[in-house]
C-alpha positions as CSV (number, residue, x, y, z in Angstrom):
1,X,-76.6,-24.1,18.1
2,X,-75.1,-21.3,16.1
3,X,-74.1,-19.3,19.2
4,X,-72.4,-22.3,20.6
5,X,-70.4,-22.8,17.3
6,X,-69.5,-19.1,17.2
7,X,-68.4,-19.2,20.9
8,X,-66.2,-22.2,20.2
9,X,-64.6,-20.6,17.1
10,X,-64.0,-17.4,19.0
11,X,-62.3,-19.3,21.8
12,X,-60.1,-21.1,19.3
13,X,-59.2,-17.8,17.6
14,X,-58.4,-16.1,20.9
15,X,-56.3,-19.1,21.9
16,X,-54.3,-19.1,18.7
17,X,-53.8,-15.3,18.9
18,X,-52.5,-15.5,22.4
19,X,-50.1,-18.4,21.5
20,X,-48.9,-16.3,18.5
21,X,-48.3,-13.2,20.6
22,X,-46.5,-15.3,23.3
23,X,-44.2,-16.7,20.6
24,X,-43.5,-13.3,19.2
25,X,-42.6,-11.9,22.6
26,X,-40.5,-14.9,23.4
27,X,-38.4,-14.4,20.2
28,X,-37.8,-10.7,21.1
29,X,-40.4,-9.3,18.6
30,X,-42.9,-8.1,21.2
31,X,-43.7,-4.4,20.6
32,X,-44.3,-1.7,23.2
33,X,-47.4,0.3,23.4
34,X,-48.0,3.0,20.9
35,X,-46.2,6.3,21.7
36,X,-48.4,9.0,23.1
37,X,-46.2,11.8,21.8
38,X,-43.9,11.7,18.8
39,X,-40.9,12.7,20.9
40,X,-41.4,9.7,23.2
41,X,-40.4,7.4,20.3
42,X,-37.2,9.2,19.3
43,X,-33.8,7.8,20.2
44,X,-30.7,10.1,20.1
45,X,-27.6,8.6,18.4
46,X,-24.3,10.5,18.3
47,X,-21.8,10.3,15.5
48,X,-18.3,11.7,15.5
49,X,-15.8,11.9,12.7
50,X,-12.8,13.7,11.4
51,X,-11.9,14.7,7.9
52,X,-8.2,15.6,7.6
53,X,-6.5,17.8,5.1
54,X,-3.5,16.3,3.3
55,X,-0.7,15.6,5.7
56,X,2.9,16.8,5.6
57,X,5.8,15.0,3.8
58,X,8.7,14.3,6.2
59,X,12.3,14.6,5.1
60,X,15.2,13.6,7.4
61,X,18.5,15.3,6.6
62,X,17.0,16.4,3.2
63,X,16.4,12.8,2.2
64,X,13.6,10.4,2.8
65,X,11.3,9.9,5.8
66,X,13.2,6.8,6.9
67,X,16.9,7.6,7.5
68,X,19.7,6.3,9.8
69,X,21.4,8.9,12.0
70,X,25.0,7.7,12.6
71,X,26.6,8.9,15.8
72,X,30.4,9.3,16.2
73,X,32.5,6.4,17.5
74,X,33.6,7.0,21.1
75,X,36.0,5.4,23.6
76,X,34.5,3.7,26.6
77,X,36.5,6.1,28.8
78,X,34.2,8.9,27.8
79,X,31.0,7.6,29.5
80,X,32.3,6.8,32.9
81,X,29.2,7.1,35.0
82,X,25.4,7.3,34.8
83,X,24.2,10.7,33.5
84,X,27.3,11.3,31.3
85,X,26.3,12.4,27.8
86,X,28.7,12.6,24.8
87,X,29.1,12.0,21.1
88,X,26.3,14.3,19.9
89,X,25.2,14.3,16.3
90,X,22.9,16.9,14.7
91,X,20.2,16.0,12.3
92,X,17.3,17.9,10.6
93,X,13.6,17.1,10.1
94,X,11.8,19.1,7.4
95,X,8.1,19.1,6.9
96,X,7.0,19.7,3.3
97,X,3.6,20.3,1.5
98,X,1.8,20.8,4.8
99,X,-1.7,22.2,5.2
100,X,-1.3,26.0,5.4
101,X,-2.0,28.1,8.5
102,X,-1.5,25.1,10.7
103,X,0.8,24.3,13.6
104,X,2.2,20.8,13.4
105,X,3.5,19.3,16.6
106,X,6.4,16.8,16.1
107,X,7.3,14.3,18.8
108,X,9.3,11.1,18.9
109,X,7.5,8.0,20.0
110,X,8.2,4.3,20.4
111,X,5.8,1.5,21.3
112,X,8.1,-1.4,20.7
113,X,9.9,-1.4,24.1
114,X,12.8,0.8,23.1
115,X,11.9,3.7,25.4
116,X,12.9,4.3,29.0
117,X,10.1,6.0,31.0
118,X,12.6,7.1,33.7
119,X,15.1,8.9,31.5
120,X,12.9,9.6,28.5
121,X,15.6,8.1,26.2
122,X,15.8,5.4,23.6
123,X,17.0,2.0,24.8
124,X,19.8,0.2,23.0
125,X,19.2,-3.2,21.5
126,X,20.1,-6.1,23.7
127,X,22.1,-9.2,22.9
128,X,25.4,-10.4,21.8
129,X,27.6,-7.6,20.4
130,X,25.5,-4.7,21.7
131,X,26.8,-2.1,24.2
132,X,25.3,-2.2,27.6
133,X,24.3,0.6,30.0
134,X,24.0,3.2,27.2
135,X,21.0,4.9,25.7
136,X,20.3,7.6,23.0
137,X,19.0,11.0,24.2
138,X,17.4,13.4,21.8
139,X,17.4,17.1,22.2
140,X,16.2,20.3,20.4
141,X,19.0,22.6,19.4
142,X,18.3,24.8,22.4
143,X,19.2,21.9,24.7
144,X,15.6,20.9,25.7
145,X,15.2,17.2,25.8
146,X,12.8,15.5,23.4
147,X,11.3,13.0,25.8
148,X,10.2,9.8,24.0
149,X,6.4,9.3,24.1
150,X,5.8,12.7,25.6
151,X,3.6,15.2,23.8
152,X,4.8,17.9,26.2
153,X,8.2,18.0,24.7
154,X,7.0,18.2,21.1
155,X,8.5,20.6,18.6
156,X,6.0,23.0,17.0
157,X,6.2,23.6,13.2
158,X,4.3,26.7,12.4
159,X,3.2,26.4,8.8
160,X,2.6,29.9,7.2
161,X,0.0,30.8,4.6
162,X,2.6,30.6,1.9
163,X,3.1,26.9,2.7
164,X,6.9,26.8,2.4
165,X,8.9,23.9,3.9
166,X,9.8,24.2,7.6
167,X,13.0,22.7,9.1
168,X,14.0,22.2,12.7
169,X,17.3,20.7,13.9
170,X,17.8,18.1,16.6
171,X,20.7,16.5,18.5
172,X,21.2,12.8,19.2
173,X,23.8,11.7,21.8
174,X,25.0,8.8,23.8
175,X,23.8,8.7,27.4
176,X,25.3,6.5,30.2
177,X,22.7,4.9,32.4
178,X,22.6,2.3,35.2
179,X,25.0,1.4,38.0
180,X,27.7,-0.2,35.8
181,X,30.1,1.3,33.2
182,X,29.2,1.3,29.5
183,X,30.6,-1.7,27.7
184,X,32.0,-1.7,24.2
185,X,29.7,-2.8,21.4
186,X,27.2,-1.7,18.8
187,X,24.4,0.8,19.5
188,X,21.1,0.5,17.6
189,X,17.7,1.8,18.5
190,X,14.6,3.2,16.7
191,X,12.1,6.0,17.1
192,X,9.0,6.9,15.2
193,X,8.0,10.5,14.3
194,X,4.5,11.5,15.4
195,X,2.8,14.5,13.9
196,X,-0.2,16.2,15.4
197,X,-2.0,18.8,13.4
198,X,-3.6,21.8,15.2
């Protein structure tokens, strides 16, 4: 009699154990077999980060980092056809308090729809009262175009070990574009300054 009771109890225990194991596996808690070697159980996880030194302060025309560059008023007779450029205005951008012994690459960017991928210029505002078929082109003082959203035309600022302020000058000008003449009106556009530290 005892062996029969033991056998019944053993069968019940095994049945409950298998049900429990099945439930654990079903809920995602089923475990793999024990690792033979310790290295077999290791999973490699990569982490990347960047700790930046303090960034530069930006000064436009020896003022704040957010200034308006006013170009001269022109007659519509000046910009007669696409590709004409006139009414230039020089402005400066100074980088202050930069990390020393670094090269800072300055470029002009715009992600708000005010850049023309074909000309590399800034697009004028659209709507009532705004001039049509005119853009703003930016250049370095040596005449090289500062193409909007193009790292390749960035201006390098070489920061010496002494850490003094570095200034570079730029030129903004009207640029006629399109198949039609430039119409009278206001001109307003915007660019952001992007700094890359190397």
